N, C-alpha and C positions, 0 to 999 in steps of 0.2 A: 837158522831156521829153514834154509832153502833145501837142505838135505836132512833127512831124519831116519832113525832106525829104532825099531821097537825090540828091546832085549837083544837077542843074538840074531835077529832077522836081517834081511838084506837092507842096504841103504836105499831109500826112496827119495825121489825128487818131488818137492812140493808142487811145482808147476813145470812139467816138461815142455821143452820147445820155447822157452822165454827168449824174447829179443834182447841181445846183449851188445849191439853195435854202439850204443850210447856210452858204454863204459870207458872207451878211449877218450871221448870228449870230456867226461867227468874227471877222469884221472889227470888229464892234461891241465885242467883248470885248478884242480886241487893241488897239483904239484907247484903251481905258482904261489898259492897261499901257504904251502908248506915252506917254501924258500923264504918267504918274508915273515913267517911267524915262528920264532924260536920255540921249540918244545912241541910243535905239532908234527903229525905224521899221517900218511895215507895208509889205510888198511883195506885190502881187497878180500872180500868174503865170497861165498858161493854165488849169491845173486846180487849182492850190493857192493858198493864202494863207499868208504867212510873217511871223512877228514876229521881226525881226532885232535882237539886242542886242549884237552884236560890238563896237560902239563905246561901249557903256555901261560903267560901273564893273563890273569882272569879278565881284566878289562879289555886289553888289546885282542885277546882271543875271541871274546864275545863280539867285539866290533867286526873283526875279520869274518867271523861266522855269519853274521847278518849279511855282509857284502857277498860272501860266497853263496849263501842261500839264494839271494836275489839273482846272481849271475847264473847259477845252475838252473834255476827255474826258467829263466829266459832261454838259455842255450838248449835245454832238454825238453822244452815245451812241446816239441813235435813228436817226441818219443813217448811210449807208454810207461812213463817213469814218474815216481813221486819223490820229492826232496823233503826230508824231515830234519828238524833240528831237535837234538836231545841234550842231555846233560853232558856238555863237553864235546859234542860231536855234531857233524852234519852228515846225513846219510842219503845217498841216492839209491833207489832200488825199484824194481819193476812194480807197477801197480798190481794190486791183488795179492802181494806177498807182504805179510806183516805178522806180528805176534798173535793177533786175533785169529787169523786164518790157520796159523800153525797150531794154536791151542785147540781149535775145533778139530782139525785133522788128527792131532795126537789123541784126543779123547775118543774119536771115532775108531781110530786104529787099535787102541788099547781095549776099549769096552764095546766095540761094535756100534752099529747104527742106533741101537736102542741103549742110550746111556742111563736110562732109569732102571727099574728092577729087571732082573734076569727072568728066565722062563718060570722059575718057581715063585716069583713075586718078591724075591729077596734082592736087596741092592747088590749090584755086581762089583762093588768096591765099598770100602769103609768111608772114605771121603776124598775129596780133591782139595789140595792146598795150593793156592796160586799167590806168589809173592812177587812184588816188583818195586823198583825204586826210581823209575824213569817215566817220562811222559809217554814213551812208546809202549809201556806196559798197560796203559789205559785201554788199548785195543784188545788186549788179552782179557782184562777184567770184563769189558763190555761183551765180548764174544761168549765167555763162560756164563755170565749172568743171563744173557739171551737164551743160551742153550738150557740152562737149569732153572731159570727164574731168578729174579732179584729179590729174594725173600730172606731177611736176616735170620729167620727161624728155620730156614732150609738147611738141615744139618749135614748135608753131603758136600757142600761147596763152601770153602772158606777163602776169601780174597782179602789181601792186606797190602797196603803200600808201606814202604819203608820211609819213615819220616812223616810228620803231620803236615798234610797239604790237601788241597782240594783233589778229590779222586773218586772214581767210580768203584773203587774197592770198598767192601763193606766195613773194613777195619783198618787200623794202622799199627805198625810197630815203630817204636821210637827211633831205632837205628839198627845197624847191621849186627851189633852185639845182641840185641833182642832177637834177631833172626836166628843166630847161632844157638842161643838159649832155648828158643822154641823148638828147634830141630833136635837139640839134645833131649829135651823133655819128651818129644814124640818117639825118639829112638829108645828111650829107657823102658 
């Protein structure tokens, strides 16, 4: 989400000039946890660095993740960075860069600053479907509901979490099979 592109347009950076010196610190600490947690690995992305433990022993991985989160929060506290825990990963990324910000920027880039009706009074799109299966997706749901209003009868925005759990999404789909089926039905 740090870089994005609309159709065939140029790549754009979500937040140019972001401080990145903290990445070396985070990577060094994550490397220690990777060495002692079989099945884990470090993933460097455009703006963030992630320690993924989804293939590790679930109990040991979760224990290591909590320790790593605590260490990173202490070591990176002086930097403009946030440390998030997700489903099978710990992520460190610059403050102000998250799925919610990206969703807002994407909608603005695709539909312009007026995401409601176009100049003729007609909606400038049929609808927006936003799906997510992770706690980090809650920022996306929240941003879109804030932009469009959190009204279940508002027929242009559909948000759903994958799996039944507490969520800011208006609906849920049972699992990833349901997502594939929904997309098939929409494409038909």
